[in-house]
C-alpha positions in Angstrom: 139.4 48.6 17.5 141.7 46.8 20.1 145.4 47.2 19.8 145.9 43.6 20.9 143.6 42.0 18.3 145.1 39.4 15.9 144.8 40.1 12.3 141.8 38.6 10.5 142.2 36.4 7.4 140.3 37.9 4.5 139.8 36.1 1.2 142.8 37.7 -0.4 145.2 37.2 2.5 147.5 34.3 3.4 145.8 31.8 5.8 146.9 31.2 9.3 148.3 27.9 10.5 145.9 25.2 11.5 146.9 22.2 13.5 145.3 19.4 11.7 144.0 16.6 13.9 145.1 13.1 12.8 142.6 10.5 11.8 141.6 7.9 14.3 139.6 4.8 13.9 136.3 4.5 15.8 135.6 1.5 17.8 132.2 0.2 16.8 130.4 -2.6 18.6 132.7 -3.3 21.5 134.2 -6.6 22.0 131.6 -8.4 19.9 130.9 -11.2 22.4 127.2 -10.8 22.1 124.5 -8.4 20.9 125.6 -4.8 21.7 123.9 -3.4 24.8 121.9 -0.2 23.9 123.4 3.1 25.1 120.0 4.5 26.0 116.8 3.1 27.3 113.2 3.9 26.2 111.0 4.2 29.3 107.3 4.1 28.3 104.6 5.7 30.4 103.1 3.3 33.0 100.3 1.4 31.4 97.8 2.3 34.0 98.3 6.0 33.6 98.4 5.7 29.8 95.2 3.6 29.7 93.3 6.1 31.8 94.5 9.0 29.7 93.5 7.3 26.4 90.1 6.4 27.9 89.6 10.1 28.9 90.4 11.2 25.4 88.0 8.7 23.9 85.3 9.8 26.3 85.9 13.4 25.4 85.6 12.7 21.7 82.2 11.0 22.3 80.9 13.8 24.4 82.1 16.3 21.8 80.1 14.5 19.2 77.0 14.6 21.4 77.6 18.2 22.1 77.8 19.2 18.4 74.7 17.2 17.7 72.9 19.2 20.3 74.3 22.5 19.1 73.3 21.8 15.5 69.7 20.8 16.5 69.1 23.7 18.9 69.7 26.9 17.0 69.2 30.3 18.6 66.4 32.0 16.7 66.9 35.6 17.9 70.7 35.6 17.3 71.4 33.3 14.2 74.7 35.0 13.3 76.1 34.7 16.8 75.0 31.1 16.9 76.5 30.2 13.6 79.8 32.0 14.5 80.0 30.1 17.8 79.2 26.8 16.2 81.9 27.3 13.5 84.5 28.4 16.1 83.7 25.4 18.3 84.0 23.0 15.4 87.4 24.5 14.3 88.8 24.4 17.8 87.6 20.9 18.4 89.1 19.8 15.1 92.4 21.4 16.0 92.4 19.7 19.4 91.7 16.3 17.9 94.5 16.7 15.3 96.9 17.7 18.0 95.7 14.9 20.3 96.1 12.0 18.0 100.0 12.1 18.0 99.9 12.3 21.8 98.5 8.8 22.4 101.9 7.1 22.5 104.2 9.2 24.8 107.6 7.8 25.9 110.6 8.8 28.0 114.2 8.2 27.2 117.2 7.8 29.5 120.8 8.0 28.3 123.4 5.8 29.8 126.7 7.6 29.8 128.3 4.8 31.8 127.7 2.3 29.0 129.1 4.8 26.6 132.3 5.1 28.6 132.7 1.3 28.9 132.1 0.7 25.2 134.1 3.7 23.8 137.3 5.2 25.3 137.9 9.0 25.5 139.8 8.9 22.2 137.2 6.8 20.4 134.4 9.2 20.9 133.1 10.8 17.8 134.0 14.4 16.9 131.5 17.1 17.6 131.4 20.5 15.9 129.4 23.2 17.6 127.9 25.7 15.2 126.9 29.0 16.8 125.0 31.5 14.7 125.1 35.2 15.4 124.0 38.1 13.2 126.5 40.5 14.7 127.0 41.9 18.2 126.9 45.5 16.9 123.6 45.1 15.1 121.7 46.2 18.1 120.0 42.8 18.6 122.5 40.5 20.2 124.4 41.3 23.4 128.1 40.5 23.0 128.2 39.0 26.5 125.6 36.5 25.5 127.6 35.2 22.6 130.7 35.0 24.8 128.9 32.9 27.4 127.5 30.6 24.8 131.0 30.0 23.4 132.6 29.5 26.8 130.0 27.1 27.9 130.5 25.0 24.8 134.3 25.0 25.1 134.1 23.9 28.8 131.8 21.0 28.1 132.7 17.6 29.5 134.1 16.1 26.3 137.6 15.3 25.0 139.2 18.6 23.9 140.6 17.0 20.7 137.2 15.9 19.6 135.4 19.2 20.1 135.5 22.3 17.9 133.3 25.5 18.0 132.5 27.6 15.0 130.9 31.0 15.3 129.2 32.6 12.3 129.2 36.4 12.3 126.7 37.2 9.6 127.0 40.9 10.2 130.8 41.0 9.6 131.0 43.0 12.8 134.4 43.8 14.3 132.9 43.8 17.8 131.8 40.2 17.4 135.4 39.3 16.4 136.9 41.2 19.3 134.5 39.6 21.8 135.5 36.1 20.5 139.1 37.0 20.8 138.7 38.0 24.4 136.6 34.9 25.0 139.4 32.7 23.6 141.8 34.3 26.1 139.5 33.8 29.1 138.8 30.2 28.0 142.4 29.3 28.7 141.7 29.8 32.5 137.9 29.1 32.6 138.0 25.7 30.9 140.5 24.1 33.3 138.7 25.6 36.3 135.4 24.1 35.2 136.9 20.6 34.4 138.9 20.5 37.6 136.1 21.3 39.9 133.2 20.0 37.9 131.2 23.3 38.2 127.6 23.6 36.8 126.5 25.5 34.8 129.7 26.3 32.8 128.5 29.6 31.4 130.3 32.0 33.7 127.5 34.5 33.9 125.0 31.9 35.0 127.4 30.2 37.3 128.5 33.3 39.2 124.9 34.6 39.4 124.0 31.6 41.6 124.2 32.1 45.3 126.7 29.8 47.0 126.7 28.9 50.7 130.2 27.7 51.4 129.4 26.6 54.9 126.4 24.5 53.8 128.2 23.0 50.8 131.4 22.5 52.9 133.6 23.7 50.1 137.3 23.3 50.4 139.3 26.5 51.2 141.4 26.0 48.1 138.2 26.0 46.0 136.8 29.1 47.7 140.0 31.0 47.0 140.2 29.9 43.4 136.6 30.6 42.8 137.0 34.2 44.1 140.1 34.7 41.9 138.1 33.4 38.9 135.2 35.6 39.6 137.5 38.6 39.7 139.0 37.6 36.3 135.5 37.3 34.9 134.5 40.7 36.2 137.5 42.1 34.4 136.5 40.2 31.3 133.1 41.8 31.5 134.6 45.2 31.9 136.6 44.7 28.7 133.5 43.4 26.8 131.4 46.4 28.0 134.2 48.7 26.9 134.3 47.2 23.4 130.5 47.4 23.2 130.5 51.1 24.2 133.3 51.8 21.8 131.5 50.1 18.9 128.4 52.4 19.2 130.4 55.2 17.5 131.7 54.0 14.1 134.6 56.0 12.7 134.0 57.8 9.5 136.8 55.9 7.8 135.7 52.6 9.3 137.3 50.2 11.7 141.1 49.5 11.4 142.8 46.4 12.6 145.9 46.2 14.7 148.2 46.2 11.8 146.7 49.3 10.3 144.7 47.6 7.5 141.0 48.4 7.2 138.6 45.9 8.6 137.3 43.8 5.7 133.8 43.9 7.0 133.3 47.6 7.2 130.6 47.3 4.6 128.3 44.5 5.9 126.5 44.3 2.5 129.7 43.8 0.5 132.7 42.1 2.1 134.9 39.1 1.5 134.8 35.8 3.4 136.8 35.8 6.7 138.0 32.9 8.7 140.2 33.1 11.8 141.5 30.3 14.0 141.3 31.7 17.5 142.0 28.4 19.3 143.7 25.5 17.5 147.1 26.7 16.5 150.0 24.4 17.1 150.9 24.6 20.8 147.7 26.1 22.0 147.1 25.1 25.6 145.2 26.2 28.6 146.7 27.6 31.7 147.5 24.1 33.0 149.2 22.9 29.8 146.3 20.8 28.6 144.8 20.7 25.1 142.0 23.1 24.4 139.0 22.7 22.1 139.2 24.6 18.8 137.5 27.9 18.2 136.9 29.4 14.7 135.5 32.8 13.7 133.7 32.6 10.3 132.0 35.4 8.3 130.8 34.3 4.9 131.1 36.4 1.9 128.3 38.9 1.2 127.7 40.5 -2.3 124.7 42.5 -3.5 122.4 40.5 -5.8 123.0 37.1 -4.1 120.6 35.2 -1.9 122.1 34.6 1.5 119.1 32.9 3.3 119.7 34.3 6.7 120.2 31.7 9.5 119.9 28.6 7.3 122.5 29.9 4.9 124.9 30.7 7.8 124.5 27.2 9.2 125.1 25.6 5.8 128.3 27.8 5.4 129.5 26.6 8.9 128.7 23.0 7.9 131.0 23.2 4.9 133.8 25.0 6.8 133.7 22.5 9.7 133.8 19.6 7.2 137.0 20.8 5.8 138.8 21.8 9.1 137.6 19.2 11.6 134.9 17.1 10.0 133.2 16.0 13.2 130.8 13.2 12.6 128.1 15.1 14.5 127.2 18.8 14.8 125.5 20.8 17.5 123.8 24.0 16.4 123.2 26.7 19.0 121.8 30.2 18.9 124.0 33.0 20.2 122.1 33.2 23.5 121.7 29.5 24.3 124.3 28.3 26.8 125.3 24.8 27.7 124.1 24.4 31.3 124.7 20.7 31.5 128.3 19.8 30.7 127.3 16.1 30.2 124.8 16.9 27.4 127.3 16.0 24.7 127.9 12.6 26.1 124.2 12.0 26.6 123.7 12.9 22.9 126.4 10.4 21.9 124.4 7.7 23.7 121.8 8.0 21.0 124.0 8.9 18.0 126.8 6.4 18.6 124.4 3.5 19.6 125.6 0.4 17.7 122.0 -0.5 16.7 119.8 2.7 16.5 122.6 5.2 16.0 122.8 4.6 12.2 119.2 5.5 11.9 119.1 8.6 14.1 119.3 11.8 12.3 119.3 14.2 15.3 118.8 14.3 19.0 116.8 17.3 20.2 117.1 18.7 23.7 114.5 21.0 25.4 115.3 24.7 25.5 114.5 26.5 28.8 114.1 30.2 29.2 116.0 32.0 31.9 116.0 31.1 35.6 117.4 28.1 37.4 116.2 24.5 37.6 114.2 25.0 40.7 111.0 26.1 38.9 110.4 29.2 41.0 111.1 31.5 38.1 108.0 32.4 36.2 109.8 32.2 32.9 111.8 29.1 33.6 109.2 26.6 32.3 107.4 28.8 29.7 107.3 26.0 27.1 106.8 23.1 29.5 103.7 21.8 27.6 105.5 21.7 24.3 108.8 20.2 25.5 107.5 17.9 28.2 104.3 16.7 26.5 104.3 17.3 22.8 107.9 16.3 22.2 107.7 13.2 24.3 104.6 12.1 22.4 106.3 12.6 19.1 109.3 10.7 20.3 107.0 7.7 20.8 106.1 7.7 17.1 109.1 8.3 14.9 110.9 11.2 16.7 110.5 14.8 17.7 110.6 17.8 15.4 113.7 20.0 15.1 113.1 23.3 17.0 116.0 25.3 15.6 118.6 25.1 18.4 120.0 22.8 21.0 120.1 19.9 18.5 122.8 17.3 17.7 122.8 16.3 14.0 124.2 13.3 12.2 126.3 14.9 9.5 125.3 12.2 7.1 121.7 13.0 7.5 122.4 16.7 6.7 124.2 15.7 3.6 121.1 13.9 2.3 122.3 10.3 2.8 119.7 7.6 3.5 119.8 5.9 6.9 121.4 2.5 7.1 119.1 -0.4 6.3 118.1 -2.6 9.2 118.9 -6.3 9.1 115.2 -7.2 8.7 115.1 -4.8 5.7 118.1 -6.4 4.0 116.6 -9.9 4.6 113.3 -8.7 3.1 114.9 -7.3 0.0 117.2 -10.3 -0.4 114.1 -12.6 -0.3 112.1 -10.4 -2.7 114.9 -9.9 -5.2 116.1 -13.6 -5.2 119.5 -12.9 -3.6 120.2 -9.7 -5.5 118.9 -7.3 -2.8 122.0 -5.2 -2.6 121.6 -3.4 -5.9 117.8 -3.2 -5.6 118.0 -1.7 -2.1 120.4 0.9 -3.5 118.2 1.7 -6.4 115.1 2.1 -4.2 116.9 4.7 -2.1 115.4 8.2 -1.7 118.8 9.7 -0.9 119.6 13.1 -2.3 123.2 12.0 -2.9 123.8 10.0 -6.1 125.1 6.6 -5.3 127.8 4.8 -7.3 126.9 1.3 -8.4 129.4 -0.9 -6.5 128.7 -4.1 -8.5 131.4 -3.3 -11.2 134.3 -5.7 -11.1 137.8 -4.3 -10.6 139.1 -6.6 -13.4 137.8 -4.6 -16.4 139.6 -4.0 -19.7 139.0 -2.3 -23.0 135.5 -1.1 -23.6 134.4 -1.9 -20.0 137.2 0.2 -18.5 136.3 3.2 -20.8 132.6 2.8 -19.8 133.6 2.7 -16.2 135.6 6.0 -16.6 132.7 7.6 -18.3 130.4 6.6 -15.4 132.9 7.8 -12.9 133.1 11.2 -14.6 129.3 11.4 -14.7 129.2 10.4 -11.0 131.6 13.1 -10.0 129.7 15.7 -12.1 126.5 14.6 -10.3 128.3 15.0 -6.9 129.4 18.5 -7.9 125.8 19.4 -8.8 124.8 18.4 -5.3 127.7 19.5 -3.1 129.3 22.2 -5.2 132.7 22.5 -6.9 135.0 21.6 -4.0 136.7 18.2 -4.3 138.1 18.5 -0.8 134.6 19.0 0.6 133.2 16.1 -1.4 136.1 13.9 -0.1 135.4 14.9 3.5 131.7 14.1 3.0 132.4 10.6 1.9 135.3 10.2 4.4 132.7 10.9 7.1 130.3 8.5 5.4 132.9 5.7 5.7 134.5 6.4 9.1 131.4 7.7 10.9 133.7 9.4 13.5 135.0 12.5 11.9 138.2 14.2 12.5 140.5 15.4 9.8 138.3 15.0 6.7 140.8 16.9 4.7 143.7 14.6 5.5 146.1 14.0 8.4 149.0 16.2 7.2 149.5 18.9 9.8 152.1 21.0 8.0 151.6 24.7 7.5 151.1 24.3 3.8 148.4 21.8 4.2 146.6 23.9 6.8 146.9 27.0 4.6 145.4 25.0 1.7 142.5 23.9 3.9 141.8 27.4 5.0 141.8 28.7 1.4 139.4 25.9 0.4 137.2 26.8 3.4 137.1 30.4 2.2 136.0 29.1 -1.2 133.1 27.1 0.1 131.6 30.2 1.9 131.7 32.4 -1.1 128.4 33.8 -2.4 128.5 31.8 -5.7 129.4 28.5 -4.2 125.7 27.3 -3.8 124.6 28.5 -7.2 123.2 25.6 -9.3 123.6 23.1 -6.4 121.2 21.2 -4.1 122.2 23.2 -1.0 119.1 24.3 0.8 116.9 21.9 -1.3 118.2 18.4 -0.5 121.5 19.1 1.3 121.9 21.0 4.6 119.3 23.2 6.2 116.3 23.9 3.9 115.7 27.3 2.3 112.6 29.1 1.1 110.2 28.8 4.0 111.5 31.1 6.7 111.5 28.0 9.0 114.4 25.9 7.8 114.4 24.0 11.0 111.0 22.4 10.7 111.4 21.7 7.0 114.9 20.3 7.6 113.6 17.8 10.2 110.6 16.9 8.0 112.8 16.0 5.0 115.0 13.8 7.1 112.0 11.9 8.6 110.6 11.6 5.0 113.8 9.8 4.0 113.3 7.2 6.7 115.5 8.7 9.5 114.3 8.6 13.1 115.1 11.2 15.7 115.3 11.1 19.5 114.4 13.4 22.3 116.6 13.7 25.4 115.4 15.6 28.5 117.9 15.1 31.2 117.2 15.9 34.8 119.6 18.9 34.6 118.6 21.3 31.9 121.0 21.0 28.9 120.5 24.4 27.2 119.1 27.6 28.6 118.8 31.1 27.3 121.2 33.7 28.6 118.7 36.2 29.9 115.1 36.5 30.8 113.0 37.9 28.0 110.7 40.8 28.5 107.1 40.8 27.1 108.3 42.4 23.9 110.9 39.6 23.3 108.3 37.0 24.1 105.9 38.4 21.5 108.7 38.9 19.0 109.8 35.2 19.4 106.2 34.0 19.2 105.8 36.1 16.1 108.8 34.7 14.4 107.8 31.1 15.2 104.2 31.7 13.9 105.4 33.4 10.7 107.9 30.6 10.1 105.1 28.0 10.6 102.9 29.8 8.1 105.9 29.9 5.7 106.2 26.1 5.8 102.4 25.6 5.5 102.3 27.7 2.4 105.4 26.3 0.7 106.5 23.2 -1.1 107.7 21.8 2.3 104.1 21.6 3.7 103.7 18.2 5.4 100.2 17.9 4.0 101.5 17.1 0.5 105.3 17.1 0.6 107.1 13.8 0.9 104.3 11.8 -0.5 105.1 8.1 -0.7 108.0 8.5 1.7 108.8 6.5 4.8 107.0 8.7 7.4 104.3 7.3 9.5 100.9 8.8 9.4 100.9 10.1 13.0 104.3 11.6 12.5 103.1 13.5 9.4 100.1 14.6 11.4 102.4 15.8 14.1 104.2 17.9 11.6 100.9 19.3 10.3 99.9 20.5 13.7 103.4 22.0 14.2 103.0 24.3 11.1 99.2 24.8 11.0 98.7 26.0 14.6 98.5 29.7 13.7 95.3 29.0 11.8 93.6 28.3 15.1 94.0 32.0 16.0 91.0 32.9 13.8 88.3 30.9 15.6 90.0 31.6 18.9 89.9 35.3 18.5 86.3 35.2 17.3 85.3 32.9 20.2 86.9 35.3 22.7 84.9 38.1 21.3 81.6 36.3 21.5 81.1 36.8 25.3 81.6 40.5 25.0 79.2 40.7 22.1 76.5 38.7 23.9 76.8 40.8 27.1 76.8 44.1 25.3 73.9 43.2 23.0 71.8 41.1 25.3 71.9 38.2 22.9 73.1 34.6 23.6 74.8 31.8 21.7 72.8 29.2 23.6 69.0 28.7 23.5 67.1 29.9 26.5 65.2 26.6 27.1 68.1 24.3 28.2 66.8 21.0 29.4 68.1 18.8 32.2 69.7 16.4 29.7 71.5 19.3 27.9 72.8 20.6 31.2 74.1 17.2 32.2 75.8 16.8 28.8 77.6 20.2 29.2 78.7 19.3 32.7 80.1 15.9 31.6 81.9 17.6 28.7 83.6 20.1 31.0 84.4 17.3 33.4 86.1 15.3 30.5 88.1 18.4 29.6 89.4 18.7 33.2 90.0 14.9 33.4 92.0 14.9 30.2 94.2 17.8 31.4 94.7 16.2 34.8 95.7 12.9 33.5 98.0 14.5 31.0 99.7 16.4 33.7 100.0 13.2 35.7 102.0 11.2 33.2 104.0 14.1 31.9 104.9 15.4 35.5 104.2 19.0 34.3 103.0 21.2 37.2 99.7 22.8 37.2 101.2 26.2 37.4 103.3 25.7 34.3 100.3 24.3 32.4 98.1 27.2 33.4 100.9 29.7 32.4 101.1 27.9 29.0 97.3 28.2 28.5 97.4 31.9 29.2 100.3 32.4 26.8 98.4 30.4 24.2 95.4 32.7 24.3 97.6 35.9 24.3 99.8 34.8 21.4 96.8 33.3 19.6 95.0 36.6 19.6 98.1 38.7 18.7 101.1 37.1 17.1 99.5 34.1 15.5 96.7 36.3 14.1 99.3 38.6 12.6 101.2 35.6 11.2 98.2 34.4 9.3 97.8 37.9 7.8 101.5 38.1 7.0 101.6 34.6 5.5 98.6 35.3 3.3 100.0 38.6 2.1 103.3 37.0 1.3 101.8 34.1 -0.6 99.2 36.2 -2.5 100.8 39.6 -3.0 104.5 39.2 -2.2 104.3 41.7 0.7 106.4 40.8 3.7 105.1 42.5 6.9 107.5 42.2 9.8 106.9 43.1 13.5 109.9 44.4 15.5 110.5 45.6 19.0 111.6 49.1 18.0 111.6 51.5 15.1 115.4 51.3 14.8 115.4 47.5 14.7 112.6 47.6 12.1 114.6 49.8 9.8 117.7 47.8 10.3 115.8 44.5 9.7 114.5 45.8 6.4 118.0 46.9 5.3 119.5 43.6 6.4 117.0 41.7 4.3 117.8 43.9 1.3 121.5 43.5 2.0 121.2 39.8 2.5 119.4 39.4 -0.8 117.4 36.5 0.6 114.2 35.1 -0.7 112.3 37.9 1.2 114.0 40.6 -0.7 112.2 40.0 -3.9 109.0 41.4 -2.5 108.0 44.6 -0.7 109.0 44.8 3.0 106.8 46.5 5.6 107.8 46.8 9.3 105.4 47.5 12.1 106.0 48.1 15.8 105.4 45.2 18.2 102.8 47.4 20.1 100.4 46.9 17.2 100.2 43.2 18.2 98.8 44.2 21.6 95.7 45.8 20.2 93.6 42.6 19.5 94.1 41.1 23.0 93.7 44.4 24.7 90.4 45.0 22.8 89.2 41.6 23.7 90.0 42.1 27.4 88.4 45.6 27.6 85.4 44.4 25.6 84.7 41.5 28.0 85.3 43.7 31.1 82.8 46.2 29.7 80.3 43.5 29.0 80.7 42.2 32.6 80.1 45.7 34.0 77.0 46.1 31.8 75.6 42.7 32.7 76.1 43.2 36.4 74.5 46.6 36.2 71.5 45.1 34.4 71.2 42.3 37.0 71.3 44.8 39.9 68.6 47.0 38.2 66.2 44.1 37.3 66.4 41.9 40.3 67.5 38.3 40.9 65.2 36.8 38.2 67.3 38.5 35.4 70.5 36.7 36.6 69.6 33.3 35.1 70.3 34.1 31.4 73.3 36.2 32.3 75.3 33.6 34.3 76.3 31.6 31.3 77.5 34.7 29.5 79.5 35.8 32.6 81.1 32.4 32.8 82.4 32.7 29.2 83.6 36.3 29.7 85.3 35.1 33.0 87.1 32.5 31.0 88.5 35.1 28.6 89.4 37.5 31.4 91.1 34.8 33.4 93.3 33.9 30.4 94.1 37.6 29.7 94.4 38.8 33.3 98.2 38.3 33.2 98.3 40.4 30.1 96.2 43.1 31.9 98.7 43.2 34.8 101.5 43.5 32.2 99.7 46.5 30.7 99.4 48.2 34.2 102.9 47.3 35.4 105.6 49.9 35.5 108.2 47.7 34.1 107.9 46.5 30.5 104.6 48.4 30.3 102.9 48.4 26.9 102.8 51.7 25.0 99.8 53.9 25.9 98.9 54.2 22.2 98.0 50.5 22.1 95.6 50.9 25.0 94.1 54.0 23.5 93.6 52.2 20.2 91.9 49.3 22.0 89.5 51.6 23.9 88.7 53.4 20.7 88.1 50.2 18.8 85.7 48.8 21.5 83.9 52.1 21.8 83.3 52.4 18.1 82.0 48.9 17.8 79.7 49.4 20.8 78.3 52.6 19.4 77.9 51.1 16.0 75.9 48.2 17.4 73.6 50.7 19.3 72.8 52.5 16.2 72.4 49.4 14.0 70.2 47.8 16.6 68.0 50.8 17.1 67.3 51.1 13.3 66.8 47.3 12.9 64.5 46.8 15.8 60.8 46.6 15.0 58.8 49.7 15.8 56.8 49.5 19.0 53.0 49.6 18.7 51.4 52.8 19.9 48.5 52.4 22.3 45.3 54.3 21.4 44.5 57.1 23.7 41.3 57.0 25.7 39.0 60.0 25.5 39.0 62.1 28.6 35.6 62.4 30.1 
């Protein structure tokens, strides 16, 4: 496409030069004068607030038990089916709340101490970090190229030593536009990175930074900074013009395919069948920024695609990047980001190292999860900025108080050893316990009791062996190396890098310290080998090593397997948001994201990775396992939620009720106390979590909307996939749906074995729209009835109107979205909803008229 583009490195071409970073020893526990000071502090919730919260939860449980006793002993005679449905829904929702509430009883906060990190470790002693960015292809119609460029630029400009930072971008679509965008981003990074580090600007994604209004007079900015900022903004605008030109040019693919600058065809012209491609964009010998300083490394990676092979979508791309990064830089820790997640806190990497490089807890920490915010700034005025506040500010903090939070798929720093399947380091008390139990021979017993996926070599053999002992040792070594190849694949260089990282713990140059062109070329050829289609065949990749396959939610399953092996995780929520999405999502994107998460959760629930039975006998605590169960089973709550939201409309339209007419004073007081306990629990939860009432209410409305739409569809999709092998996907447009189906077939993943069906996202709007219209129609009918029959008829109707008002209050934002001009739902969804409600209403009228007992006719009096 572009005349100035460098040539790509296909699988059958000579590799480019790679400046290999020399190995450096990591400083461990400081000067050793005393016990090492922790690099992070755990700040528990104030005991007074926590005690009140636990007391409110206990009181709510007791009141729920009394309420269900009342409900079971007071049936509704004239509407038994409505009463039974309501009782079943209330029991299911109460059980779901209780299961979700139990892991919330031990919340905690964490505070990283970067100052202690700087005093203990110097700049050169910090561990290597490899940033893995996944993108399906900028030209696939799903990912804006500017978003990927901003994500890469923000990662390269992070406040971290350039020699210890590398960024790998996976282009799963083998799209030349993605490569061109990264090439332009690499050129712009030579000026953007020194500008950010010199002035300490935040955030360091240029689009987000220049979008913020700056008052130079109020901030008292130096004239030199103002001048340089304006020059940088002009350069960024020129950069955007070039990106937009490339994106516009990529919409029309030439008949003969794309051609590179040297006249050779682009190797990825056929996205279903292309060789592996790796290009070093930043990291050549002599690569420097505009001020002559060292730059972080940037690599373009597109793994090999062949028909008939399983590629496993995002999890497969991450595992490919994990192997490539192990050969080229071998950072001890990896950060995975989606294409649209920008680093908005340049100190996030150092804060993560406070947990992972801690001399005591770091060896047992598998990952550090950061919250992911959606659009907007940190001021909280944006209505989308804190969309997931309840999950990230309440649920994750509570799980952090047990054994660690769950992995949410992005914005997470991993310990490379945990990804490889190694066990965590044994604590001193564990070693003492095993030494006492095993009469001084605890070392071998501790190794044999390990649950690690990696076969461990028995280290008790003596070096002074001769004859038969030496031959036996050689046979054991051969068997050991064969076992390693069955786990990691046939790549001696990668296996060496895995165990080099296991010994050093700091990364950097796992393939050796030789920086000659021959060594760099050999490393790149080996990197191309480890991203070939057949490399993972008959290995443990996706089963015990790397990100998990086979569920559609490799993130949740990956974190679950690590916790089952005894690892602990940490949750870091700094004052300045660490990661934020590039753009604000529209309603269709919100529903699409909720649909993907719900489908992934159902995939885990119906797979071998289900926390209910997987990892039995492991090292996971009961509450942590329960937390995982609630994370994957939450779509099932959509069934009772949808039915319960439909009950008020059914009661108002039919004149029936789910409560008996003769409500005593005791029953009324019990109901009032129960509602008061619900309000008290929510208020105390917001108090200790510091979540605003506005954010909590927004989350509640979103829970009802997604529960009656995407989660309901996810239950249907998961059941069809498990029982009939039919995969029903929901997409935002017809074009995307067709392309998604073709990509699945091309990828040859686990989903390609069954039938694929794609439906428009507007079909997800029919259930909530029907519930909203049904309840509004019921309110109109009930009010009309009350006006016609006087004030005495309002008593039985008030309870029904309260339930209908609860449903309408949660869906009123959805109603405004339907009526708004921007992002308005398709008219066909509204028409289908009106038709559905009308048919059910007419059906009830006819059924009720036939099932009602005939009225007795009065005898006529003779006329005298």
